[in-house]
N, C-alpha and C positions, 0 to 999 in steps of 0.2 A: 712756291716764289720764295729765293735765298736770299740770303744777305751778302754782298760783294763788301769789301773793306777794299778803297784805295788808296795808296799809301805811297807818295810822292814826297822824296826827300834828297836834301842834294848832299846829304852829307850822314852815316851811318853811327850812331850812338850807343854806344850800350850804357848804361849805368848797374851799381851799386852802390846802396846805403846804409852804414853805420849807424846807430845809435845809442847814447848812455846819456849819466846825468851827473849836474856835480852841483853843488849847495854850498852860495857865498853866505855872508854879510856884509851891506854896505850903508853911504847913506849917504843923500845929494848936498848940493849947494843953489843956493835960486829959489825965489820962491814958486817959480813954475808946478815944482815938487811937491810941491804944500806938506802933508803929514810925512812923505818919502824922505825929508830931510833928517829925518831921527835915524838911527842903527834902524836897520831892520833885515831879514832875510830874502832869500831866494833862491830860488830851484830851476836848472836854469836844463831843460833837455837838448842837448846836442844831436844832428844830425848829421852827419862827414855822407856827402855823395863825391864816387870815385868815378869819371866818366873815363872813354874810352873810345878810341873812330873802331877801332878792330881789338879782338881779344886777343888776347897771349895763346902761346902754342898748349897752353892747359883749359883752354876753353874760357879761363878768365876773365874778369875785370881786372881784380885785386882780390888775393886771400881772405875774406870774412874775418877768418880767426884772426889773420895778425893786425887788421888796418883793427878792425876792435880793441886789438891788445893794447898797439899805437895812442888810439883815441883817450882810452882809460888810463894811462899812461901822462898822456898830456894834460887831461882836465884834473890827475891825480894832486898837481902841480897850487891849483888853487882852492881843493876840494874842503869844505870845511874854513874857511881861512875868512880873515874881515880885509876886506878889499880896501879901507881906508888905511892899515897899515902897511898895503906895499908899496916901497918905492917906486915898483915900476907903473905904476896909478896915482902919483902924487898929484895931485891938481887937479886931478880929471874925474867926472863926472861918469861914476861908471856901470853907464845906460844899458838897459839893452842894445842897445842900438851899438852902440862904443864896444862891447864885449862880441859882436857881432862881426867888426867892421865891416860894414852895410856901406858895398862901391856898388851892388848889381841888384836888385828884385828878384824874385822868383813867386810866382802866386799859383796856388793849385786847388780849381777847383774841383771838390768833389762833388758829383750828378746824383752819386750813386755810391754803392760799393764794389762797383763794376764798371764806372766811368766816369774819369777827369779830364778835364785840360786842364793847361797850363800858360802861363806865361812867364817869358824872361829877358828884362833889358835894365835900362840904366835906372840909377834909385832919380824920381824924380822931384826937383824941387818943392818943397812943402809951404806955402805962406802959414807962422807960426801965429796967427791973428788969435 
C-alpha cells in the first residue's frame, strides 16, 4: 500500500522565511496591564515570510542573505531602545500586537516535526471581558 498525496490548489505559492530578534524596554498605561505598567524588557523574535506565486529566474523567492541583512538593519533601529522615549510611539501602548501591526492572523499547528496545518484569515474581533 502506497501513500498517495492529492494536492488541489487554485494558486501556487512559494515562501521563504527569515528570522531575527531585537530587545527593547517599555511600559504600558492602563490597569489591564498590571505589573507591566512599570518599565520592563522584552525580546521579540521576528519572522518575515516572503511569498511569490512563481520563482525568479534563479529559482528563488528572495535572496535569503539579503533578506536577512535588511531585517537585521530594520530591527537594529529599535534594538536596545526604550520605546517610551521614542517620539514615533508617543502616547501608544507598544504591545506585541501594536508592534506586529496585526491585521490578519496565521496559525500554524504542528502535529509532529514533519506535519503541520495552517489557517490564515482576518483577525477576529475579541470580547475583552
